[in-house]
C-alpha positions in Angstrom: -11.9 30.9 4.3 -8.9 30.6 2.3 -9.8 28.6 -1.1 -9.4 24.4 -1.5 -6.9 22.9 -2.8 -6.9 19.4 -3.5 -3.2 17.3 -4.3 -4.1 14.5 -7.0 -1.4 11.9 -7.2 -2.6 8.8 -9.2 0.2 7.2 -12.0 -3.5 6.6 -14.1 -3.6 9.7 -16.3 -7.6 8.8 -17.1 -8.4 8.5 -12.8 -6.2 11.6 -12.4 -8.0 13.8 -15.2 -11.6 12.2 -14.0 -11.2 13.4 -10.2 -9.6 16.5 -10.9 -12.3 17.3 -13.7 -15.1 16.4 -10.7 -12.9 18.7 -8.0 -13.3 21.8 -10.4 -16.5 21.4 -10.6 -17.2 22.0 -6.7 -14.5 25.1 -7.4 -11.9 23.4 -5.5 -8.5 24.3 -6.8 -6.2 21.1 -8.0 -2.3 20.1 -8.5 -1.7 16.5 -10.2 1.4 14.4 -9.9 2.1 11.2 -11.9 4.4 9.1 -8.9 5.1 9.5 -5.4 8.5 11.2 -6.0 6.4 14.0 -7.9 3.7 14.3 -5.2 6.0 14.7 -2.4 7.9 17.7 -4.4 5.0 19.2 -5.2 2.7 19.0 -1.4 2.9 22.6 0.4 1.4 22.1 3.7 0.4 25.9 3.2 -1.3 25.7 0.0 -3.1 22.0 -0.3 -5.8 21.3 1.7 -5.9 17.7 1.1 -4.6 14.5 -0.5 -5.6 11.8 -2.6 -2.8 9.3 -3.2 -2.7 6.3 -5.0 -1.4 3.0 -3.1 0.9 1.5 -5.8 2.6 4.5 -7.7 6.3 4.5 -9.3 9.4 5.6 -8.0 7.3 6.4 -4.5 4.7 4.2 -3.4 1.6 5.9 -1.1 2.5 4.3 2.2 5.6 6.3 1.9 4.1 9.6 0.2 2.1 9.3 2.8 4.3 8.8 5.7 6.6 11.7 4.2 3.2 14.5 4.3 1.9 12.7 7.8 5.6 13.7 8.9 4.8 17.5 8.4 1.1 18.3 8.5 -2.1 17.0 9.6 -4.3 17.5 5.7 -6.4 15.3 5.5 -4.9 12.0 3.1 -7.1 10.2 0.9 -6.2 6.8 0.1 -7.2 5.4 -3.4 -5.7 2.0 -3.9 -7.2 -1.2 -6.7 -6.3 -3.4 -3.9 -8.7 -4.6 -1.4 -7.3 -6.4 0.5 -7.8 -6.0 4.5 -3.6 -5.8 5.4 -3.4 -2.7 2.6 -6.3 -1.1 4.1 -5.2 -1.3 8.2 -1.4 -0.1 6.6 -3.1 2.7 5.4 -4.9 4.2 8.3 -2.1 2.7 10.7 0.5 4.9 8.9 -2.4 8.6 8.6 -4.5 8.5 5.9 -8.0 9.4 7.5 -9.7 7.8 4.7 -9.9 4.8 2.3 -11.3 4.0 -1.1 -11.0 1.1 -3.6 -11.0 1.2 -7.6 -13.0 0.9 -9.0 -15.1 3.6 -7.2 -18.0 6.0 -7.3 -17.0 9.5 -8.4 -19.7 10.2 -6.6 -19.0 8.6 -3.3 -15.7 10.4 -4.0 -17.0 13.5 -3.5 -19.2 13.5 -0.7 -16.3 11.2 1.3 -13.6 15.0 0.2 -16.5 17.1 1.6 -17.0 15.5 4.6 -13.5 15.2 5.5 -13.0 19.2 3.9 -15.9 20.3 5.9 -14.5 18.9 9.2 -11.4 19.8 8.9 -11.5 23.3 7.4 -15.1 24.4 9.8 -13.9 23.4 12.5 -10.1 24.7 12.3 -11.4 27.7 11.4 -11.2 30.8 12.8 -14.4 32.0 11.1 -16.8 29.7 12.3 -15.4 29.3 15.8 -16.4 26.1 17.9 -18.8 26.7 21.5 -15.5 25.6 23.4 -11.7 26.8 22.2 -10.0 24.8 24.6 -10.8 21.1 26.1 -8.5 20.6 29.4 -8.3 16.6 30.9 -5.6 15.5 33.9 -2.7 15.8 31.8 -4.2 16.4 28.4 -5.0 19.9 26.8 -7.3 20.3 22.8 -7.2 23.1 21.3 -9.9 23.1 18.9 -9.4 26.0 16.4 -5.7 25.0 16.1 -6.4 21.1 15.7 -3.6 20.3 18.3 -3.0 18.2 21.5 -0.7 18.6 24.1 0.1 15.1 26.7 1.6 16.2 30.1 2.6 19.4 28.6 4.2 18.8 25.0 2.3 18.4 22.0 1.9 15.3 20.1 0.8 15.6 16.3 -2.6 13.2 15.4 -3.8 13.1 11.9 -7.3 15.4 11.3 -8.9 12.2 11.8 -7.8 11.0 14.8 -8.4 14.5 16.5 -12.5 14.5 15.3 -12.4 11.2 16.8 -10.9 11.9 20.2 -12.6 14.8 20.2 -16.4 13.0 19.4 -15.5 10.9 22.3 -14.2 13.5 24.8 -16.8 15.7 24.4 -18.8 12.8 25.5 -17.5 11.4 28.4 -18.6 9.2 30.1 -20.8 8.3 27.0 -20.7 4.4 25.4 -20.3 4.6 21.8 -20.3 1.5 19.5 -17.9 1.2 16.5 -21.1 1.5 14.4 -22.0 4.6 16.1 -18.5 6.6 16.1 -18.0 5.6 12.1 -21.5 7.5 11.4 -20.3 10.2 13.4 -16.3 10.7 13.2 -16.5 9.3 9.4 -19.8 10.5 8.1 -21.6 7.8 6.3 -23.8 5.4 7.2 -22.2 3.0 6.1 -19.3 0.9 8.4 -17.3 -1.2 6.1 -15.4 -3.3 8.7 -14.6 -3.3 12.3 -10.5 -2.4 11.6 -11.4 1.4 10.3 -12.6 2.3 13.9 -9.8 -0.2 15.3 -7.0 1.2 14.0 -7.7 5.0 14.9 -7.9 4.0 18.1 -4.7 1.7 18.8 -3.2 5.1 16.8 -4.8 7.4 19.2 -4.1 5.3 22.4 -0.1 5.0 21.0 0.0 8.4 21.1 -1.7 10.0 24.1 -2.0 7.3 26.6 0.8 6.8 29.2 0.0 3.3 29.0 -1.5 2.4 25.6 -2.3 -1.2 27.4 -4.1 0.3 30.1 -5.2 3.3 28.6 -6.5 6.0 31.1 -8.6 8.4 28.3 -10.2 5.8 26.1 -11.4 2.9 27.2 -12.9 -0.2 26.0 -16.0 -1.1 27.4 -16.6 -5.5 26.1 -19.3 -6.2 24.1 -20.2 -2.8 23.4 -17.4 -0.2 22.2 -15.1 2.9 23.3 -16.1 5.4 26.2 -13.8 8.2 27.2 -13.3 8.6 30.4 -10.3 11.0 31.4 -10.6 13.6 34.2 -11.5 17.2 33.8 -9.7 20.0 35.2 
């Protein structure tokens, strides 16, 4: 497995250095950026395994940096912000972030979330640790589990790592209904669901990407009053 390298972008020097110190204690390699422009310049999709972005950065904000990175890579992205507004969280997740941590934060929580993201992203995608099956095929939808790629109607559809994991979890259990809390616990690897929007935003983004008609989904269906289920037909 390749060495994990983390790009940390935050205009607060103390926070950058704190995260850098603890990442390196976990034997992760690090690069740091003091603003969004530097983060965009430093990011290398072949080199970085995870990106941590402050939402409010000078020159280019974290939202735009996230959007540009997501346009060329599905590397996990964690947004860091001092703001605790619901709209900020929805925007961050909606443009491709995989997780969202509000300042002030516990460094132990940051490390735990990073480890959870990297465990799923690297292990599920690693040729050294192949999953039980390499391909999942449904009518009009194909998932390649080793490469984290998805095709819909024969064409590639770019998903974030978290979107892929959510789709994989549901598609591995077709017909089974899961509550938002159950999905959060299994996909986000956390027992605490901060709010319903985390799951709902990812479901909405997935539907926009994979459903022929997102308003009438054939793959990820809502079971009113309970949660969601995967209803694709296997090939």
